[in-house]
N, C-alpha and C positions, 0 to 999 in steps of 0.2 A: 713129922719133917712135913714140907713144904713139897708139893708137887703139883709143876706147870705144864697143862694139858692146853698142847692148841688140836686143834681142828682139820683134820684132813680126808678131803670129801670122796668118797670112793665115787665112780662110774654109778650113774644114777640108773635104777631098773626100777619100771615099771610101781609104782603103788599104789591100792587100788583106791585110799584116800587120805591125802599125807593131811588135809589136815588134821583127822584123827589123830593120827599118831604126833602131831607135831603139839595137842594140846598133851596129847601123852608123855612126852617130853617135857615139856613144861612141870607139870607133877610130881614127876620122878626127882626133876635139878633141886623143887624147893620140897619134898621131900630130905634129900641129901642138903640142901641148905639149915633146913632145920637140926640135922642130926649132925651139922657143925662141922659136914665132909667136902663140902662144895665151901668156899669163904666169901669165894668172890667169882665172878662171872663175867664175861663182856659179849661185843661183838666185834670182831675189828671193823673198821668202818670201810674201807675199800672193798671188804669181801664178804661182810656177815662173817667169817669162820668162830665159834667159838673161842675163845682162851679162858681157860680154867684154873682159878688157884683154889686146890686140893689138900689137907691135913692127914695125910695116910702117914703110919707105920712105916711107909716101903714102895715104889712102883707097882709092885705087883699085887698090894692092896688095894693104889687104886686104880690098877684098870682091872682088876674083877669090880669094884665101884662104878667105874666110866661102863662096865658091862653088861650095867640094868637099865642105861637110855633105852629108851625104846629105838632111834633113831643107829644106834652101835649094834642091839637086836637085829634091826630090820638092813645091816649090813649098807646102808645107806652113807656112814662117816664112821671113822678112826682118830685116834688119836695120838699125837706124838708126845713121848710123855720126858719132864725134864726132872731131875731131882733139884732142890734149889739149897746152896749152903750159906751160910751169914757171910756177906761182906766184909770180908777184913785187911781192908786198903786203905781206912784210915790210920791204921797200924804205922802206915808207911810215913803221916805225920807227925806219929808220936815218937819211932824213933829217934828223929833230931834231939828229941829233947831227955833218951836216955845216959844212963851212964856209962862214962867210955867202956866199964866192962864185959857190957853186952855190945858195944860198936863189933865184936870176933865173928858174932853169930852171922851163919847165911843169912840172907833173906827168903821169903819164901819163895819159890817157881809158879809162874803166873801161865 
């Protein structure tokens, strides 16, 4: 299952060496990418929040992997997680070509 994780910054406590922590963060992200858990990662341009696409069984597994990130462990950031599903909107285009017998079916609710 694809999980979208969007970074939420937490109140910034004093940290003795943020540069070392950021290097550790990059190393853990790289390990998760090599294991195909993190599929893609970006920063938002406006405020440099991380946006991560994960491949996990569920949100609980995604949260477990994100908890290994040094910035999460240091309580500097957290993530809002969103389960994604396949886009089925194209079915609306194909429905006009469906046989008349299928026209009695209820359309999906959105």
